[in-house]
Every structure is written in structure tokens, then in C-alpha cells.
N, C-alpha and C positions, 0 to 999 in steps of 0.2 A: 682451428678457429671456428668452423661450423658447429662443432660440439658445444663450445661456449655460448654461441648464439642460441642454440637450441635450448640449453639449460636456462639461459636468461629469459627466453620467451616462455618456457614452461613455468618458471617462478612468477613471472609477471601475470600470466593467465591465472595461476592458482590464487594469487592475491586478489585479482579482480573478481573472481568467482566467490571468494570468501567474504569480500567487503559488503557492507551495507551502504547503498547509494542514496537512500531516501531518508534524510533526516527529518525528525519531527519538529515542526515549528513551535514557537512559544504558544500561539493560539491553538494549535492542534493538540497540545498536551492536555487541554481541558475537555477535549471531545472523547466521548466514550464509544466503544464498539459493543453493540448488543446483538442479540438474536431476535428474529421476528416476533416471537411470542412475548418479548419483554417490552414492547413499545405501545401497549394498549392505550395509554393516556397521552401519547405524543402526537404532535402535529407534523405531518410531512411537509418539508420545505423544498424538496427537489431531489435531484440525483446527480451523481458524478460518475464518469467512467475514467479510470486511471490505468496507467500501464507502465511496466518496467521491462527490462530485458529478461527474457526467460532463458536465453542462451548467450554464452560469451565464448567467442572463438569456436563456435560449433558444439560447445559442451553445455548440457543442461545444468542450470543453476539449481541449488537446493530449493525444493518446493516450499519449505517452511520459510526460508529467507524471502522468497518472492511474495508469499502471502503476507508476511509482516510488512514488507515495503509497500505493498498495495494498500494495506490498512493505514499506514502512516500517511500516504498521499491522500487518501480519502479523508482522514482526520484533518489534514491540513486544509482541505477544500471546504469542509463543513462550515466554518465561521463566515465564509464569504456569502453563504445563503442563510445566515442567522441560525445555523444549526448547532447542536451540541452533542449529537449522537449520529453514528453511522451504522447501517445494517447491510451486510452483503446481499446483493440482489441477483447475483449471477455467479456461476462457478468461474474459476480462473481458466482462461483460454489464451494460450500463447502470450502469457504475461499481462493480460488485460482483464479487468473486472469492473463491474458496475456496482455502485453502492447507493442506497437510498439515504437521504439526509433528513433527520428529524430534529425537532425542538421538543425536548422532554422536560427540561427544567423551566418552570413558568411558561408553558406552551402558548399562552394567549398573548404574550408580548413579543 
């Protein structure tokens, strides 16, 4: 019986690590992710700090998955500040990252 429990726990942990937990909202779909050099004509609206689990059951998650989830969360937050663009403002540290939020399309409105 303990062997079956171990296998079930292993499979459960594997799927949790492989899954994406941060879905992109309908409003977030319209938000772009740009690099700092691409926002010359944009107006800064604010910033957001987002976080996801970097480890599950003591196992490091895939860095690319963590990065994509953080971007999705930042994109989801941008419309709340009337933004349409996000730019990473810090490196990822323990599943946490700061993004600046900009209005680039019709920035004066």
C-alpha cells in the first residue's frame, strides 16, 4: 500500500509542476509585453508586482513556465490602471517579479 501512495503522490506532484495556473483574462489578452527600448512614446501608468509558486513540493518549477505565468498576471493587472502594455522592471526572484504598466495606444486618453 505505501508504494501505491508514493506513486500517486509522485504523479500528482508531476502534474502540478507541469500545469499552468495563471490563466490570461479576456482583458489581459489585449495587453502587450514589450522591452524597455520599445516604449518611447508610451505613458507610464503605474506598476504591479506579481507572484506565483516557484517550487511545488520542494521541487523547482520550470523557469519558462514561471516567467510566462508572471507575464500573464501582469497583463491581467494592466487594464485596472488603464494600461495596454507591460514591461518587466525586475528579474524574477523566488517566483516574484515587478512590471511597469504603460499606455501606448492613444497614450493621451
